[in-house]
LOPALUM-829472 format. One record per residue (C-alpha): residue in one letter; x, z, y. Coordinates in steps of 0.5 Angstrom, whole numbers. Layout:
<marpas>
A,X,Z,Y;
...
</marpas>
This chain:
<marpas>
M,-77,-100,-10;
V,-72,-99,-5;
E,-70,-106,-4;
C,-78,-108,-4;
F,-79,-103,2;
E,-72,-106,5;
A,-75,-113,5;
L,-82,-111,8;
G,-79,-107,13;
S,-75,-113,16;
D,-81,-117,16;
S,-84,-118,23;
D,-90,-120,20;
I,-92,-114,16;
R,-95,-109,21;
A,-98,-104,15;
I,-96,-102,8;
V,-102,-99,3;
I,-100,-96,-3;
S,-105,-94,-8;
G,-105,-92,-15;
R,-110,-93,-21;
G,-112,-88,-26;
K,-114,-81,-26;
L,-107,-79,-22;
F,-103,-81,-17;
T,-97,-78,-14;
G,-92,-79,-9;
G,-87,-74,-13;
L,-82,-76,-18;
D,-84,-79,-25;
L,-80,-73,-29;
M,-82,-77,-36;
A,-78,-83,-33;
M,-73,-79,-30;
M,-72,-76,-37;
N,-71,-83,-40;
D,-65,-84,-35;
M,-61,-78,-36;
P,-60,-77,-44;
D,-53,-74,-42;
F,-56,-68,-39;
F,-59,-66,-46;
D,-52,-68,-49;
T,-50,-60,-51;
S,-43,-63,-53;
K,-42,-64,-45;
E,-40,-59,-40;
V,-45,-56,-36;
A,-42,-58,-30;
R,-42,-65,-32;
R,-49,-65,-34;
A,-51,-62,-28;
K,-47,-67,-24;
G,-51,-73,-28;
L,-58,-70,-26;
H,-56,-69,-19;
K,-55,-77,-19;
T,-61,-78,-22;
I,-65,-74,-18;
Q,-62,-77,-12;
D,-63,-84,-14;
F,-70,-83,-16;
Q,-71,-79,-9;
Q,-68,-85,-5;
S,-74,-89,-7;
F,-79,-85,-3;
T,-74,-84,2;
Q,-74,-91,3;
I,-82,-91,4;
E,-81,-86,9;
E,-76,-90,13;
V,-79,-97,13;
D,-79,-99,21;
L,-86,-103,22;
</marpas>
């Protein structure tokens, strides 16, 4: 999604971006279920807590960047 909004932001022909959802719910927040699939190490109790937390922090930053990119698009 980051690359998509970077491309949209650099296209001078685009003046607006409309984001919509389908279904009963739409949220501008993090998809926690998808995030859980991307961080199996967090649930690996054989690893040190600090290393698991560092991995969680990186995953959250990566997911958040998608929403930050939407905010930063310069149209």
